[in-house]
Structure formats: structure tokens, C-alpha cells
RODO-2510 file (C-alpha; in nm, 4 decimals, decimal comma):
residues 325
     n   res          X          Y          Z
     1     x    -0,5910    -0,2495     3,5142
     2     x    -0,9048    -0,1243     3,4173
     3     x    -0,9262     0,0022     3,0234
     4     x    -1,1506     0,3396     2,9845
     5     x    -1,2851     0,3315     2,5922
     6     x    -1,0434     0,5620     2,4773
     7     x    -1,0243     0,5018     2,1399
     8     x    -0,7700     0,5454     1,8343
     9     x    -0,6448     0,9336     1,9622
    10     x    -0,6756     0,8286     2,3110
    11     x    -0,4086     0,5014     2,3094
    12     x    -0,2023     0,5779     2,5823
    13     x     0,1279     0,3398     2,6147
    14     x    -0,0594     0,2736     2,9580
    15     x    -0,3415     0,1311     2,7564
    16     x    -0,1509    -0,0530     2,4595
    17     x     0,1551    -0,1890     2,6420
    18     x    -0,1368    -0,4053     2,8394
    19     x    -0,3080    -0,4566     2,5379
    20     x     0,0083    -0,6214     2,3816
    21     x     0,1273    -0,8312     2,7140
    22     x    -0,2387    -1,0016     2,7241
    23     x    -0,2164    -1,0717     2,3496
    24     x     0,1096    -1,2755     2,3766
    25     x     0,0999    -1,3220     2,7293
    26     x     0,4202    -1,2269     2,8113
    27     x     0,5727    -0,9124     2,9999
    28     x     0,6710    -0,6138     2,8026
    29     x     0,9314    -0,3414     2,9623
    30     x     0,8225     0,0714     2,9236
    31     x     0,9347     0,1001     2,6026
    32     x     0,7126     0,2501     2,3842
    33     x     0,9662     0,4317     2,0768
    34     x     0,6626     0,5630     1,8265
    35     x     0,7606     0,5023     1,4304
    36     x     0,6863     0,6739     1,1405
    37     x     0,3499     0,5900     1,0204
    38     x     0,0721     0,8631     0,9423
    39     x    -0,1793     0,6305     0,9290
    40     x    -0,1387     0,4004     1,1607
    41     x    -0,0285     0,4012     1,5067
    42     x     0,3143     0,2027     1,4921
    43     x     0,5480     0,1841     1,8143
    44     x     0,8648    -0,0392     1,8400
    45     x     0,8103    -0,2171     2,1964
    46     x     1,0106    -0,5198     2,4189
    47     x     1,0081    -0,8037     2,6388
    48     x     1,1169    -0,8388     2,9927
    49     x     1,3673    -1,0798     2,8136
    50     x     1,5080    -0,8415     2,4998
    51     x     1,3080    -0,9471     2,2911
    52     x     1,1769    -0,6247     2,0493
    53     x     0,8827    -0,6445     1,8470
    54     x     0,7075    -0,3675     1,6829
    55     x     0,3108    -0,3591     1,7297
    56     x     0,0984    -0,1258     1,4463
    57     x    -0,2399    -0,0459     1,5856
    58     x    -0,5377     0,0457     1,2833
    59     x    -0,6342     0,3917     1,2265
    60     x    -1,0390     0,2787     1,2979
    61     x    -1,2322     0,3291     0,9316
    62     x    -0,9879     0,2303     0,6944
    63     x    -1,0074    -0,1471     0,6706
    64     x    -1,2242    -0,3711     0,7918
    65     x    -1,1516    -0,7057     1,0410
    66     x    -1,2168    -0,9106     0,6794
    67     x    -0,9560    -0,6882     0,5037
    68     x    -0,7014    -0,7068     0,7383
    69     x    -0,7069    -1,0842     0,7609
    70     x    -0,6607    -1,1064     0,4016
    71     x    -0,3407    -0,8739     0,4555
    72     x    -0,2018    -1,1314     0,6971
    73     x    -0,3087    -1,4260     0,5416
    74     x    -0,1297    -1,2927     0,2029
    75     x     0,1791    -1,2350     0,4158
    76     x     0,1471    -1,5551     0,5846
    77     x     0,1592    -1,7519     0,2619
    78     x     0,4317    -1,5509     0,1740
    79     x     0,6241    -1,6393     0,4539
    80     x     0,5288    -2,0301     0,4164
    81     x     0,6762    -2,0163     0,0820
    82     x     0,9628    -1,8750     0,2064
    83     x     0,9501    -1,5514     0,0271
    84     x     1,1624    -1,2467     0,3002
    85     x     0,8732    -1,1207     0,4674
    86     x     0,7616    -1,0013     0,8039
    87     x     0,4720    -1,1955     0,8660
    88     x     0,2551    -1,0888     1,1660
    89     x     0,2831    -1,2829     1,5367
    90     x     0,0195    -1,5447     1,5607
    91     x    -0,1347    -1,4381     1,9046
    92     x    -0,3085    -1,6187     2,2314
    93     x    -0,6434    -1,5786     2,0337
    94     x    -0,4799    -1,7806     1,7317
    95     x    -0,5081    -1,5300     1,5057
    96     x    -0,2936    -1,2275     1,4053
    97     x    -0,5515    -0,9598     1,5039
    98     x    -0,6411    -0,8467     1,8649
    99     x    -0,8832    -0,5673     1,9545
   100     x    -0,8160    -0,3004     2,2190
   101     x    -1,1159    -0,0001     2,2841
   102     x    -1,2214    -0,0990     1,9500
   103     x    -0,9099    -0,0707     1,7974
   104     x    -0,7926    -0,3482     1,5577
   105     x    -0,3673    -0,4332     1,6633
   106     x    -0,1162    -0,6249     1,5498
   107     x     0,2231    -0,7500     1,6293
   108     x     0,5234    -0,8406     1,4502
   109     x     0,8665    -0,8875     1,5256
   110     x     1,1121    -0,6489     1,4516
   111     x     1,3511    -0,6807     1,2027
   112     x     1,6440    -0,4604     1,0599
   113     x     1,7637    -0,3821     0,6794
   114     x     1,8308    -0,0870     0,4895
   115     x     1,6265     0,0479     0,2547
   116     x     1,7577    -0,1193    -0,1207
   117     x     1,9406     0,1099    -0,3682
   118     x     1,9135     0,0049    -0,7291
   119     x     2,2979     0,0498    -0,8404
   120     x     2,3197    -0,1660    -1,1633
   121     x     2,1232    -0,4026    -1,3824
   122     x     2,1225    -0,7275    -1,1961
   123     x     1,9734    -0,5733    -0,9130
   124     x     1,6594    -0,5064    -1,1528
   125     x     1,6450    -0,8521    -1,1441
   126     x     1,7195    -0,9291    -0,8507
   127     x     1,3364    -0,7264    -0,7525
   128     x     1,2064    -0,9495    -1,0581
   129     x     1,2793    -1,2238    -0,8871
   130     x     1,1061    -1,1452    -0,5766
   131     x     0,7865    -1,0235    -0,7473
   132     x     0,7894    -1,3504    -0,9719
   133     x     0,8092    -1,5318    -0,6313
   134     x     0,5273    -1,2924    -0,4823
   135     x     0,3003    -1,3411    -0,6929
   136     x     0,3383    -1,6622    -0,7566
   137     x     0,2321    -1,6891    -0,3859
   138     x    -0,0350    -1,3886    -0,4386
   139     x    -0,2160    -1,6112    -0,7669
   140     x    -0,3244    -1,8608    -0,4894
   141     x    -0,6290    -1,6920    -0,3996
   142     x    -0,8267    -1,4345    -0,3894
   143     x    -0,8536    -1,1180    -0,1237
   144     x    -1,2364    -1,1231    -0,0828
   145     x    -1,2484    -0,8036     0,1294
   146     x    -0,9597    -0,6230    -0,0139
   147     x    -1,0228    -0,3402    -0,3123
   148     x    -1,0391    -0,4489    -0,6771
   149     x    -0,8330    -0,2006    -0,8543
   150     x    -1,0181    -0,1192    -1,2325
   151     x    -1,1321     0,1782    -1,2932
   152     x    -1,4829     0,0952    -1,3639
   153     x    -1,4864    -0,0155    -0,9548
   154     x    -1,1514     0,1705    -0,7593
   155     x    -1,1229     0,4865    -0,9189
   156     x    -1,4343     0,5459    -1,0859
   157     x    -1,5652     0,5802    -0,6307
   158     x    -1,2534     0,7947    -0,5464
   159     x    -1,3896     1,0083    -0,8274
   160     x    -1,7534     1,0331    -0,6797
   161     x    -1,5912     1,0675    -0,3103
   162     x    -1,4466     1,4038    -0,4171
   163     x    -1,7471     1,5374    -0,6619
   164     x    -2,0177     1,3983    -0,4125
   165     x    -1,8384     1,5729    -0,1311
   166     x    -1,7784     1,8785    -0,2908
   167     x    -1,3975     1,8625    -0,2568
   168     x    -1,2999     2,0156    -0,5686
   169     x    -1,2298     2,4303    -0,6120
   170     x    -1,5957     2,5163    -0,7529
   171     x    -1,4334     2,6651    -0,9829
   172     x    -1,2893     2,3797    -1,1599
   173     x    -1,5837     2,1306    -1,0372
   174     x    -1,6650     2,1179    -1,4802
   175     x    -1,3735     2,0738    -1,5627
   176     x    -1,2994     1,8054    -1,3064
   177     x    -1,6097     1,6161    -1,4227
   178     x    -1,5322     1,6244    -1,7476
   179     x    -1,1450     1,5382    -1,7621
   180     x    -1,2764     1,2807    -1,5065
   181     x    -1,5222     1,1262    -1,7450
   182     x    -1,2410     1,1392    -2,0212
   183     x    -0,9748     0,9521    -1,8645
   184     x    -1,2769     0,6711    -1,7273
   185     x    -1,3369     0,6211    -2,0659
   186     x    -1,0300     0,5777    -2,1923
   187     x    -0,8182     0,3711    -1,9788
   188     x    -1,1609     0,1524    -1,8899
   189     x    -1,1694    -0,1008    -2,1383
   190     x    -0,7257    -0,2009    -2,1229
   191     x    -0,8515    -0,3871    -1,7686
   192     x    -1,0824    -0,5979    -1,9009
   193     x    -0,8840    -0,9015    -2,0114
   194     x    -0,6173    -0,8391    -1,7048
   195     x    -0,4852    -1,0793    -1,4810
   196     x    -0,6200    -0,9912    -1,0985
   197     x    -0,4346    -1,1550    -0,8285
   198     x    -0,3085    -1,0772    -0,4757
   199     x    -0,0676    -0,7915    -0,5005
   200     x     0,1985    -0,5756    -0,2657
   201     x    -0,0056    -0,2840    -0,4140
   202     x     0,2547    -0,0322    -0,2828
   203     x     0,5857    -0,1754    -0,4103
   204     x     0,7930     0,1429    -0,4529
   205     x     1,1789     0,0958    -0,3426
   206     x     1,0927     0,2145     0,0589
   207     x     0,9306    -0,1169     0,1016
   208     x     1,2038    -0,3344     0,0244
   209     x     1,4877    -0,3680     0,2402
   210     x     1,8433    -0,5203     0,1911
   211     x     1,9785    -0,7177     0,5065
   212     x     2,3006    -0,8492     0,5216
   213     x     2,3805    -1,1812     0,3935
   214     x     1,9736    -1,2366     0,3607
   215     x     1,8909    -1,0633     0,0401
   216     x     1,5796    -0,8243    -0,0377
   217     x     1,2751    -0,8446     0,2334
   218     x     0,9415    -0,6946     0,1098
   219     x     0,7451    -0,4901     0,3859
   220     x     0,4477    -0,3074     0,4914
   221     x     0,1347    -0,4858     0,2936
   222     x    -0,1100    -0,2187     0,4476
   223     x    -0,1727    -0,1348     0,0810
   224     x    -0,2147    -0,4318    -0,0651
   225     x    -0,4892    -0,4660    -0,3892
   226     x    -0,6316    -0,7560    -0,5898
   227     x    -0,5048    -0,5662    -0,9310
   228     x    -0,3168    -0,6581    -1,2776
   229     x     0,0307    -0,8178    -1,1470
   230     x     0,2030    -0,5349    -1,2987
   231     x     0,0800    -0,2947    -0,9657
   232     x     0,3874    -0,4227    -0,8362
   233     x     0,6457    -0,3415    -1,0995
   234     x     0,5142     0,0066    -1,1901
   235     x     0,6536     0,2231    -0,9142
   236     x     1,0209     0,0902    -0,8933
   237     x     1,0557     0,2584    -1,2434
   238     x     1,2933     0,5564    -1,2854
   239     x     1,0388     0,7335    -1,5058
   240     x     0,7437     0,6876    -1,7551
   241     x     0,6984     0,3226    -1,9065
   242     x     0,8118     0,4243    -2,2401
   243     x     1,1598     0,6117    -2,0538
   244     x     1,2260     0,2871    -1,8967
   245     x     1,1911     0,0022    -2,1252
   246     x     1,5023    -0,1581    -2,0473
   247     x     1,4297    -0,1320    -1,7129
   248     x     1,1030    -0,3609    -1,7324
   249     x     1,2931    -0,5350    -1,9307
   250     x     1,5599    -0,6389    -1,6342
   251     x     1,2804    -0,6772    -1,4074
   252     x     1,0607    -0,9142    -1,6597
   253     x     1,3798    -1,1242    -1,6881
   254     x     1,4313    -1,1369    -1,3021
   255     x     1,0749    -1,2208    -1,2370
   256     x     1,0132    -1,5069    -1,5457
   257     x     1,2721    -1,7191    -1,3598
   258     x     0,9512    -1,7960    -1,1044
   259     x     0,6485    -1,7154    -1,3015
   260     x     0,5004    -1,6104    -1,6551
   261     x     0,4057    -1,2724    -1,7435
   262     x     0,2335    -1,1080    -1,9566
   263     x     0,3799    -0,8477    -2,1488
   264     x     0,0577    -0,6922    -2,3165
   265     x    -0,0460    -0,5594    -1,9435
   266     x     0,2813    -0,2960    -1,9741
   267     x     0,0317    -0,0774    -2,1139
   268     x    -0,1998    -0,0764    -1,8253
   269     x     0,1053     0,1164    -1,6506
   270     x     0,0201     0,4831    -1,7470
   271     x    -0,3067     0,4466    -1,6364
   272     x    -0,1993     0,2918    -1,2907
   273     x    -0,0490     0,5639    -1,2253
   274     x    -0,3006     0,8054    -1,3426
   275     x    -0,5789     0,5761    -1,1234
   276     x    -0,2727     0,6422    -0,8290
   277     x    -0,2802     0,9956    -0,8918
   278     x    -0,6761     0,9433    -0,8226
   279     x    -0,6281     0,7511    -0,5201
   280     x    -0,4217     1,0457    -0,3140
   281     x    -0,6871     1,3000    -0,4035
   282     x    -0,9205     1,0980    -0,2726
   283     x    -0,6787     1,0130     0,0350
   284     x    -0,6147     1,3598     0,0609
   285     x    -1,0083     1,4628     0,1137
   286     x    -1,0491     1,2130     0,3547
   287     x    -0,7682     1,3608     0,6091
   288     x    -0,8280     1,6837     0,5346
   289     x    -0,9308     1,7588     0,8773
   290     x    -0,6035     1,5781     1,0939
   291     x    -0,4120     1,8435     1,1950
   292     x    -0,1151     1,6562     1,1186
   293     x    -0,2576     1,6488     0,7740
   294     x    -0,3156     2,0837     0,6760
   295     x     0,0796     2,1409     0,9130
   296     x     0,1690     1,9050     0,5535
   297     x    -0,0632     1,9809     0,2671
   298     x    -0,1361     2,3573     0,3373
   299     x    -0,2352     2,4498     0,0171
   300     x    -0,4933     2,1732     0,0042
   301     x    -0,8206     2,2319    -0,1406
   302     x    -0,7539     2,5812    -0,2945
   303     x    -0,7592     2,7178    -0,6120
   304     x    -0,3928     2,7126    -0,7064
   305     x    -0,3373     2,2986    -0,5976
   306     x    -0,6372     2,2227    -0,7717
   307     x    -0,5346     2,3966    -1,0883
   308     x    -0,1875     2,2687    -1,0695
   309     x    -0,4070     1,9088    -1,0191
   310     x    -0,5808     1,9193    -1,3090
   311     x    -0,3007     2,0576    -1,5143
   312     x    -0,0894     1,6738    -1,3408
   313     x    -0,4324     1,4946    -1,4799
   314     x    -0,4151     1,6321    -1,8431
   315     x    -0,0453     1,5107    -1,8995
   316     x    -0,1076     1,1984    -1,7867
   317     x    -0,3650     1,1326    -2,0092
   318     x    -0,2171     1,2951    -2,2854
   319     x     0,0295     1,0260    -2,2179
   320     x    -0,2054     0,7266    -2,2456
   321     x    -0,3436     0,8435    -2,5373
   322     x    -0,0056     0,8943    -2,6975
   323     x     0,1683     0,5530    -2,5631
   324     x     0,1655     0,2613    -2,8505
   325     x     0,2830    -0,1090    -2,7287
***
């Protein structure tokens, strides 16, 4: 059938089912169940033989094709190393990415599982095990088109984006400028000697599945980064680093069964936390015209919103300045 140039917002089942059929060279049923994804458009689909797939259509402007390939290459490297992941399907074009109406997409096999819950000490070690294996694969090569998560390479860009776009409430702009200058000056030198490898980037328990009889599986590498390995540890913690030493020791004990871990990098956890806070503010600014965003963040951009965010950033900076490792 002829397809109109609909773009991301105009992707209808008629268009994307045809696109997946062409990419896989198999007939699909009309099943197209939307799955929870704020940024991309993700659908569960079914082939005529009953095989289930998940098709992910990437929102234009977020990642380049090269950056998407970095993600897929990392996941495929993990699969080759027998690390439990959900790797993209190799399509008819002999690649993992195809395009419809200017929108890149990939297809993944459907895998079931439940979110992993940490209930005992051994669970923390299991998390360390899979991260040690992940980082062994991650260190094998670089992701040239992905963000290098350094205060003076990623965070500074996010701060400048907020400033240049005048997203900060005018009343607080001067305070924001001084505070972010202080943040960068405080944390920038801490990263100078850090190891940078391919990391998951968003490794919290919501992105780790437990599959009965198989164990843990890592999912959703959409936010992969070139970052210090500790980036994939800190989001799993129940509290700030100084209050999570038991959990950190257990994770590292599991991690070092597969890969050495630099304990001096633990000093980066709270700086990475404040970098994520600033990343989130920049992310919000980029989404502010989206109707769904407005519904989910009704106070975004108001003076009360920025007062609270600045207070949170100050508290986090105080934690960083008071830490001793």
C-alpha cells in the first residue's frame, strides 16, 4: 500500500504494521498493543504463526542513527557474551534498524518476566554479578556517538540549555547561575581519572527482570552512556551512598567475581546523582510543549517548582561537600 509521509505523530497501525512486515518479511496479525513508553512509541505485535514481537519506534531528534546503533551493538555484544538481555532482531536489511516515514524503528522478541525485588543479601550480590558481566562487555569497545557522562561534557550542556532557553523562572535565574557554577566547580575534577566504558545508563530495578528458571535479565538500554562503571550501581541503592555501604559492599562482592572494581569511584555516586537531577530538568524543558508532559507535570516552570528544585540541588551539593570516602 502507499504510505503517506506521516512522521512520528502520524504513525497509524496501518503504517507501522506494514513497516514491520516489510522489515521482517513475515505476515503480521492486526494486533498492536501500545506499551508504556513516554518518549518512544512501543507496540506488542504478533506474527501469523503466533510469535510475539515488540516494535519500538524512536522519537525523532533524540538519538541519531549512529547513537541507536551504538545501543544495539552493545546489546548484541552482551548477547554474544551470554549476558541475559533482549537483543534486537536482525532485519531484512541485515541491520537492526529500519525506517518508515522518517522514523527509525527496531523489532525485539517478546520476553516475559517480573521486576526484580531485592529481598536478601544474596540478591545484592546477584545484581553485582550481572553488572560485572555487563561491564566486561561494555569495556570491550567505545560508543562513539553516545554521550560521555562528564560534568564538563554532558552536564554543562544541560545547564546551558536551561539558561539559553530561559526555562528557569526569571526570579531564580541569578541563583541558578551561581548554584550551577558551584556544582560544576565542586565535582568536575573528581571525574578526571575515572574509567569510561559503555554502561546501561539507567540501571534501576525497573530495568531488571527476573525470569523463572533463568535468573536476571537487563532490559531497556535506551539511555546507555559512556560513563564510569559506578553509574550502573548507584541507581540500585536504597539511599545515599554513605547510608548504603552494606548494599554497596555486597554489590561489589558480586561484581568482582567477574571484573575488578575501583572503590575510589564510589566518591562519584553523589556527584552522579546531582548530574541526574540537572539532566532531568533539561529533559523536562525539552518536553514542555508535549501535551502528555503538561498533564504529568502541571507545575513545571512555575516559581514554586523552581524554588523546590533549587532547594533540592543545594541539599545535594551540601551532601557532596560533606562526604568523605
